[in-house]
VEXDO-341470 format. One record per residue (C-alpha): x, y, z; residue number from 1. Coordinates in nm, 3 decimals. Layout:
<pts>
+---------+---------+---------+------+
|      c1 |      c2 |      c3 | resi |
+---------+---------+---------+------+
|       X |       Y |       Z |  NUM |
...
+---------+---------+---------+------+
</pts>
This chain:
<pts>
+---------+---------+---------+------+
|      c1 |      c2 |      c3 | resi |
+---------+---------+---------+------+
|  -3.339 | -13.392 |   0.940 |    1 |
|  -3.225 | -12.998 |   0.918 |    2 |
|  -3.407 | -12.756 |   0.751 |    3 |
|  -3.329 | -12.722 |   0.385 |    4 |
|  -2.984 | -12.405 |   0.384 |    5 |
|  -3.102 | -12.176 |   0.190 |    6 |
|  -3.415 | -11.988 |   0.333 |    7 |
|  -3.696 | -11.785 |   0.176 |    8 |
|  -3.635 | -11.476 |   0.340 |    9 |
|  -3.209 | -11.444 |   0.165 |   10 |
|  -3.166 | -11.366 |  -0.109 |   11 |
|  -2.825 | -11.342 |  -0.337 |   12 |
|  -2.780 | -11.009 |  -0.514 |   13 |
|  -2.507 | -10.989 |  -0.794 |   14 |
|  -2.336 | -10.675 |  -0.832 |   15 |
|  -2.050 | -10.560 |  -1.069 |   16 |
|  -1.744 | -10.408 |  -0.907 |   17 |
|  -1.427 | -10.248 |  -1.135 |   18 |
|  -1.196 | -10.458 |  -0.974 |   19 |
|  -0.994 | -10.739 |  -1.097 |   20 |
|  -1.209 | -10.986 |  -0.833 |   21 |
|  -1.505 | -10.951 |  -1.038 |   22 |
|  -1.830 | -10.909 |  -0.916 |   23 |
|  -1.948 | -10.928 |  -0.555 |   24 |
|  -2.204 | -11.101 |  -0.337 |   25 |
|  -2.414 | -10.948 |  -0.136 |   26 |
|  -2.725 | -11.088 |   0.059 |   27 |
|  -3.037 | -10.910 |   0.136 |   28 |
|  -3.266 | -11.060 |   0.419 |   29 |
|  -3.609 | -10.958 |   0.417 |   30 |
|  -3.835 | -10.943 |   0.719 |   31 |
|  -3.800 | -10.690 |   1.026 |   32 |
|  -3.569 | -10.548 |   0.973 |   33 |
|  -3.532 | -10.542 |   0.571 |   34 |
|  -3.127 | -10.600 |   0.587 |   35 |
|  -2.834 | -10.564 |   0.325 |   36 |
|  -2.561 | -10.769 |   0.426 |   37 |
|  -2.235 | -10.635 |   0.254 |   38 |
|  -2.360 | -10.332 |  -0.003 |   39 |
|  -2.096 | -10.293 |  -0.299 |   40 |
|  -1.895 | -10.035 |  -0.491 |   41 |
|  -1.944 |  -9.679 |  -0.504 |   42 |
|  -1.988 |  -9.728 |  -0.883 |   43 |
|  -2.272 |  -9.630 |  -1.104 |   44 |
|  -2.314 | -10.022 |  -1.254 |   45 |
|  -2.305 | -10.139 |  -0.851 |   46 |
|  -2.579 |  -9.880 |  -0.788 |   47 |
|  -2.870 |  -9.954 |  -1.064 |   48 |
|  -2.745 | -10.347 |  -1.019 |   49 |
|  -2.873 | -10.297 |  -0.660 |   50 |
|  -3.177 | -10.070 |  -0.691 |   51 |
|  -3.295 | -10.294 |  -1.020 |   52 |
|  -3.264 | -10.653 |  -0.769 |   53 |
|  -3.459 | -10.413 |  -0.454 |   54 |
|  -3.704 | -10.315 |  -0.747 |   55 |
|  -3.712 | -10.698 |  -0.842 |   56 |
|  -3.872 | -10.756 |  -0.464 |   57 |
|  -4.065 | -10.495 |  -0.411 |   58 |
|  -3.820 | -10.282 |  -0.253 |   59 |
|  -3.663 |  -9.944 |  -0.266 |   60 |
|  -3.328 |  -9.840 |  -0.150 |   61 |
|  -3.540 |  -9.647 |   0.092 |   62 |
|  -3.708 |  -9.942 |   0.257 |   63 |
|  -3.327 | -10.086 |   0.404 |   64 |
|  -3.358 | -10.107 |   0.780 |   65 |
|  -3.015 | -10.250 |   0.827 |   66 |
|  -2.664 | -10.294 |   0.690 |   67 |
|  -2.424 | -10.531 |   0.835 |   68 |
|  -2.048 | -10.475 |   0.649 |   69 |
|  -1.902 | -10.766 |   0.682 |   70 |
|  -1.563 | -10.572 |   0.651 |   71 |
|  -1.409 | -10.234 |   0.485 |   72 |
|  -1.300 | -10.337 |   0.133 |   73 |
|  -1.429 | -10.093 |  -0.115 |   74 |
|  -1.628 | -10.372 |  -0.272 |   75 |
|  -1.820 | -10.418 |   0.048 |   76 |
|  -1.903 | -10.113 |   0.198 |   77 |
|  -1.823 |  -9.885 |  -0.064 |   78 |
|  -2.199 |  -9.792 |  -0.091 |   79 |
|  -2.284 |  -9.784 |   0.268 |   80 |
|  -2.292 |  -9.426 |   0.330 |   81 |
|  -2.458 |  -9.338 |   0.045 |   82 |
|  -2.714 |  -9.605 |   0.140 |   83 |
|  -2.769 |  -9.489 |   0.482 |   84 |
|  -2.854 |  -9.151 |   0.423 |   85 |
|  -3.111 |  -9.271 |   0.153 |   86 |
|  -3.269 |  -9.488 |   0.386 |   87 |
|  -3.161 |  -9.414 |   0.734 |   88 |
|  -3.060 |  -9.745 |   0.769 |   89 |
|  -2.869 |  -9.863 |   1.109 |   90 |
|  -2.520 |  -9.963 |   1.016 |   91 |
|  -2.325 | -10.275 |   1.212 |   92 |
|  -1.990 | -10.372 |   1.152 |   93 |
|  -1.731 | -10.563 |   1.363 |   94 |
|  -1.524 | -10.256 |   1.622 |   95 |
|  -1.194 | -10.333 |   1.451 |   96 |
|  -1.404 | -10.182 |   1.148 |   97 |
|  -1.472 |  -9.859 |   1.233 |   98 |
|  -1.163 |  -9.647 |   1.210 |   99 |
|  -1.118 |  -9.805 |   0.907 |  100 |
|  -1.455 |  -9.620 |   0.834 |  101 |
|  -1.386 |  -9.243 |   0.955 |  102 |
|  -1.307 |  -8.972 |   0.747 |  103 |
|  -0.890 |  -9.013 |   0.799 |  104 |
|  -0.869 |  -9.376 |   0.743 |  105 |
|  -0.761 |  -9.302 |   0.391 |  106 |
|  -0.481 |  -9.078 |   0.513 |  107 |
|  -0.380 |  -9.343 |   0.766 |  108 |
|  -0.415 |  -9.624 |   0.559 |  109 |
|  -0.150 |  -9.403 |   0.326 |  110 |
|   0.093 |  -9.320 |   0.538 |  111 |
|   0.140 |  -9.686 |   0.702 |  112 |
|   0.175 |  -9.798 |   0.334 |  113 |
|   0.451 |  -9.582 |   0.280 |  114 |
|   0.596 |  -9.705 |   0.559 |  115 |
|   0.568 | -10.063 |   0.544 |  116 |
|   0.642 | -10.083 |   0.174 |  117 |
|   1.011 |  -9.891 |   0.255 |  118 |
|   1.049 | -10.157 |   0.541 |  119 |
|   0.992 | -10.433 |   0.267 |  120 |
|   1.236 | -10.267 |   0.051 |  121 |
|   0.997 | -10.140 |  -0.204 |  122 |
|   1.215 |  -9.908 |  -0.481 |  123 |
|   1.060 |  -9.567 |  -0.511 |  124 |
|   0.936 |  -9.579 |  -0.845 |  125 |
|   0.760 |  -9.875 |  -0.780 |  126 |
|   0.616 |  -9.653 |  -0.399 |  127 |
|   0.466 |  -9.387 |  -0.690 |  128 |
|   0.266 |  -9.663 |  -0.853 |  129 |
|   0.133 |  -9.800 |  -0.577 |  130 |
|   0.055 |  -9.432 |  -0.457 |  131 |
|  -0.130 |  -9.375 |  -0.726 |  132 |
|  -0.344 |  -9.686 |  -0.731 |  133 |
|  -0.438 |  -9.640 |  -0.353 |  134 |
|  -0.576 |  -9.286 |  -0.420 |  135 |
|  -0.745 |  -9.404 |  -0.754 |  136 |
|  -0.914 |  -9.690 |  -0.502 |  137 |
|  -1.082 |  -9.382 |  -0.289 |  138 |
|  -1.315 |  -9.297 |  -0.525 |  139 |
|  -1.502 |  -9.642 |  -0.470 |  140 |
|  -1.617 |  -9.556 |  -0.081 |  141 |
|  -1.687 |  -9.326 |   0.113 |  142 |
|  -1.660 |  -9.261 |   0.522 |  143 |
|  -1.957 |  -9.410 |   0.682 |  144 |
|  -2.045 |  -9.408 |   1.078 |  145 |
|  -2.152 |  -9.746 |   1.209 |  146 |
|  -2.429 |  -9.726 |   1.456 |  147 |
|  -2.338 |  -9.999 |   1.630 |  148 |
|  -2.056 | -10.278 |   1.694 |  149 |
|  -2.108 | -10.623 |   1.641 |  150 |
|  -1.852 | -10.915 |   1.806 |  151 |
|  -1.785 | -11.306 |   1.819 |  152 |
|  -2.086 | -11.454 |   1.952 |  153 |
|  -2.349 | -11.193 |   1.924 |  154 |
|  -2.674 | -11.333 |   1.787 |  155 |
|  -2.879 | -11.078 |   1.505 |  156 |
|  -3.176 | -11.182 |   1.414 |  157 |
|  -3.259 | -11.191 |   1.011 |  158 |
|  -3.589 | -11.311 |   0.845 |  159 |
|  -3.700 | -11.397 |   1.204 |  160 |
|  -3.392 | -11.666 |   1.277 |  161 |
|  -3.104 | -11.630 |   1.481 |  162 |
|  -2.754 | -11.576 |   1.314 |  163 |
|  -2.441 | -11.627 |   1.515 |  164 |
|  -2.160 | -11.345 |   1.448 |  165 |
|  -1.790 | -11.505 |   1.402 |  166 |
|  -1.510 | -11.273 |   1.397 |  167 |
|  -1.308 | -11.429 |   1.153 |  168 |
|  -0.956 | -11.197 |   1.110 |  169 |
|  -0.757 | -11.288 |   0.846 |  170 |
|  -0.805 | -11.204 |   0.441 |  171 |
|  -0.930 | -10.873 |   0.690 |  172 |
|  -0.879 | -10.759 |   1.036 |  173 |
|  -1.235 | -10.691 |   1.098 |  174 |
|  -1.391 | -10.959 |   0.902 |  175 |
|  -1.746 | -11.116 |   1.011 |  176 |
|  -1.894 | -11.430 |   0.891 |  177 |
|  -2.299 | -11.485 |   1.021 |  178 |
|  -2.374 | -11.876 |   1.106 |  179 |
|  -2.738 | -12.022 |   1.110 |  180 |
|  -2.668 | -12.344 |   1.318 |  181 |
|  -3.043 | -12.493 |   1.195 |  182 |
|  -2.985 | -12.453 |   0.883 |  183 |
|  -2.593 | -12.525 |   0.827 |  184 |
|  -2.550 | -12.233 |   0.661 |  185 |
|  -2.237 | -11.976 |   0.676 |  186 |
|  -2.241 | -11.635 |   0.489 |  187 |
|  -1.868 | -11.649 |   0.444 |  188 |
|  -1.773 | -11.365 |   0.302 |  189 |
|  -1.443 | -11.332 |   0.212 |  190 |
|  -1.337 | -11.561 |   0.437 |  191 |
|  -1.395 | -11.884 |   0.248 |  192 |
|  -1.446 | -11.820 |  -0.159 |  193 |
|  -1.471 | -12.117 |  -0.354 |  194 |
|  -1.233 | -12.092 |  -0.645 |  195 |
|  -0.970 | -11.818 |  -0.540 |  196 |
|  -0.791 | -11.766 |  -0.221 |  197 |
|  -0.868 | -11.518 |   0.022 |  198 |
|  -0.579 | -11.306 |   0.013 |  199 |
|  -0.464 | -11.212 |   0.434 |  200 |
|  -0.355 | -10.848 |   0.314 |  201 |
|  -0.126 | -10.666 |   0.501 |  202 |
|  -0.278 | -10.404 |   0.744 |  203 |
|  -0.217 | -10.122 |   1.041 |  204 |
|  -0.215 | -10.162 |   1.371 |  205 |
|  -0.515 | -10.054 |   1.526 |  206 |
|  -0.551 |  -9.694 |   1.661 |  207 |
|  -0.305 |  -9.703 |   1.978 |  208 |
|  -0.111 |  -9.945 |   1.861 |  209 |
|   0.201 | -10.057 |   1.724 |  210 |
|   0.275 | -10.431 |   1.627 |  211 |
|   0.142 | -10.503 |   1.249 |  212 |
|  -0.135 | -10.791 |   1.296 |  213 |
|   0.001 | -11.117 |   1.132 |  214 |
|  -0.334 | -11.193 |   0.923 |  215 |
|  -0.186 | -11.515 |   0.733 |  216 |
|  -0.117 | -11.638 |   1.096 |  217 |
|  -0.480 | -11.546 |   1.214 |  218 |
|  -0.647 | -11.635 |   0.904 |  219 |
|  -0.500 | -11.996 |   0.967 |  220 |
|  -0.651 | -12.047 |   1.289 |  221 |
|  -0.976 | -11.897 |   1.181 |  222 |
|  -0.995 | -12.148 |   0.939 |  223 |
|  -0.954 | -12.438 |   1.103 |  224 |
|  -1.198 | -12.262 |   1.387 |  225 |
|  -1.481 | -12.300 |   1.068 |  226 |
|  -1.374 | -12.608 |   0.960 |  227 |
|  -1.482 | -12.758 |   1.312 |  228 |
|  -1.874 | -12.571 |   1.259 |  229 |
|  -2.175 | -12.794 |   1.087 |  230 |
|  -2.185 | -12.644 |   0.774 |  231 |
|  -2.408 | -12.776 |   0.499 |  232 |
|  -2.349 | -12.473 |   0.263 |  233 |
|  -2.154 | -12.133 |   0.287 |  234 |
|  -2.267 | -11.847 |   0.046 |  235 |
|  -1.930 | -11.644 |  -0.038 |  236 |
|  -1.849 | -11.265 |  -0.106 |  237 |
|  -1.768 | -11.380 |  -0.445 |  238 |
|  -1.870 | -11.673 |  -0.655 |  239 |
|  -2.019 | -11.929 |  -0.656 |  240 |
|  -2.174 | -12.139 |  -0.341 |  241 |
|  -1.956 | -12.387 |  -0.067 |  242 |
|  -2.058 | -12.773 |  -0.047 |  243 |
|  -1.782 | -12.897 |   0.109 |  244 |
|  -1.611 | -12.634 |   0.297 |  245 |
|  -1.371 | -12.845 |   0.515 |  246 |
|  -1.212 | -13.027 |   0.175 |  247 |
|  -1.159 | -12.628 |   0.049 |  248 |
|  -1.004 | -12.569 |   0.412 |  249 |
|  -0.788 | -12.838 |   0.378 |  250 |
|  -0.631 | -12.698 |   0.034 |  251 |
|  -0.627 | -12.367 |   0.158 |  252 |
|  -0.430 | -12.478 |   0.421 |  253 |
|  -0.213 | -12.687 |   0.169 |  254 |
|  -0.168 | -12.406 |  -0.029 |  255 |
|  -0.022 | -12.145 |   0.231 |  256 |
|   0.205 | -12.480 |   0.369 |  257 |
|   0.323 | -12.458 |  -0.008 |  258 |
|   0.360 | -12.136 |  -0.083 |  259 |
|   0.579 | -12.102 |   0.272 |  260 |
|   0.812 | -12.368 |   0.136 |  261 |
|   0.867 | -12.145 |  -0.149 |  262 |
|   0.927 | -11.839 |   0.058 |  263 |
|   1.231 | -12.073 |   0.248 |  264 |
|   1.341 | -12.172 |  -0.064 |  265 |
|   1.374 | -11.870 |  -0.233 |  266 |
|   1.582 | -11.725 |   0.110 |  267 |
|   1.795 | -12.023 |   0.016 |  268 |
|   2.155 | -11.887 |   0.244 |  269 |
|   2.061 | -11.558 |   0.144 |  270 |
|   1.947 | -11.215 |   0.340 |  271 |
|   1.684 | -11.083 |   0.162 |  272 |
|   1.395 | -10.805 |   0.117 |  273 |
|   1.029 | -10.880 |   0.073 |  274 |
|   1.075 | -10.700 |  -0.232 |  275 |
|   1.333 | -10.965 |  -0.340 |  276 |
|   1.136 | -11.214 |  -0.232 |  277 |
|   0.778 | -11.141 |  -0.402 |  278 |
|   0.985 | -11.048 |  -0.736 |  279 |
|   1.117 | -11.390 |  -0.729 |  280 |
|   0.805 | -11.576 |  -0.611 |  281 |
|   0.613 | -11.329 |  -0.879 |  282 |
|   0.783 | -11.104 |  -1.163 |  283 |
|   0.612 | -10.880 |  -1.369 |  284 |
|   0.318 | -10.771 |  -1.184 |  285 |
|   0.099 | -10.516 |  -1.207 |  286 |
|   0.080 | -10.256 |  -0.938 |  287 |
|  -0.247 | -10.400 |  -0.785 |  288 |
|  -0.116 | -10.774 |  -0.811 |  289 |
|   0.220 | -10.664 |  -0.679 |  290 |
|   0.078 | -10.524 |  -0.366 |  291 |
|  -0.108 | -10.869 |  -0.307 |  292 |
|   0.204 | -10.996 |  -0.360 |  293 |
|   0.409 | -10.854 |  -0.152 |  294 |
|   0.120 | -10.903 |   0.139 |  295 |
|   0.090 | -11.230 |   0.104 |  296 |
|   0.509 | -11.227 |   0.174 |  297 |
|   0.498 | -11.055 |   0.469 |  298 |
|   0.205 | -11.281 |   0.575 |  299 |
|   0.443 | -11.640 |   0.482 |  300 |
|   0.787 | -11.463 |   0.693 |  301 |
|   0.527 | -11.366 |   0.978 |  302 |
|   0.393 | -11.724 |   1.018 |  303 |
|   0.756 | -11.885 |   0.966 |  304 |
|   0.914 | -11.647 |   1.189 |  305 |
|   0.646 | -11.730 |   1.437 |  306 |
|   0.735 | -12.108 |   1.398 |  307 |
|   1.118 | -11.997 |   1.428 |  308 |
|   1.162 | -12.096 |   1.096 |  309 |
|   1.297 | -11.756 |   0.937 |  310 |
|   1.459 | -11.451 |   1.191 |  311 |
|   1.506 | -11.109 |   1.037 |  312 |
|   1.719 | -10.751 |   1.092 |  313 |
|   1.678 | -10.369 |   1.006 |  314 |
|   1.961 | -10.195 |   0.832 |  315 |
|   1.850 |  -9.804 |   0.779 |  316 |
|   1.461 |  -9.876 |   0.824 |  317 |
|   1.447 | -10.198 |   0.589 |  318 |
|   1.426 | -10.563 |   0.694 |  319 |
|   1.634 | -10.878 |   0.559 |  320 |
|   1.528 | -11.183 |   0.631 |  321 |
|   1.685 | -11.521 |   0.641 |  322 |
|   1.646 | -11.898 |   0.731 |  323 |
|   1.704 | -12.028 |   1.083 |  324 |
|   1.944 | -12.300 |   1.064 |  325 |
+---------+---------+---------+------+
</pts>
């Protein structure tokens, strides 16, 4: 008989965010070292909620000894530098996240997104709106220098139990999950979310590399990998726990198959830009959701290109996509 899924030393803390996704789940693991898995955004309501939740369990910010960042999106990592200063806690994350937590990360991201949006055929006036949104997001995070890199297969002790680190790129290139096999328990971060699809976001290449990552291709491979694990319960980065991870993964894979079919249908016999495809599939979006739509279409086109179902050519730095055959 396996032990109960959630140990007494592990606690879910719900923190508000200013983002459309809503609150973020962070996890407190009591014991030595006192560990917080994800930290929430740099946002006053999140700070207050975190302080209150720690106090309810007899802890203070200054008591934190270790921070584990599952990935570098602001709702998960924004408070890390502040908490590190207040507590001296050690910061751990996957090595792929280090460049995107550095001082120059925002400037490199902005340059990349300007380039990729031009490549996607996004009109100049939309680029301006997207740039303003990107700048406004900077207030919710702060650069931080991690102390130690985590890698796939590493083992961490949380509350006296051994947890395996799973590197699951897709939603983000450096995203990690934590797995306790005896309890059949997964901290799934944003790799698995019950009620919303984890959008594999277009991201810059790693420093020193030039090829753009194929995040949707990676995401689907990692979904299949996680489906093979024996999991009774997954605790996600947003929303309620997941009790049937294989059924959820089947839904996610089917969703992306259907979305790829719609991309092909939209292409028809034409040569279209990413912007034209996204605008046909998702009309009248605000800038944040438009960026997500562009990311999603790029992901599906990259996947279809790997499968030799589409191809693209470039004219004056803009990509035009066609069906094959």
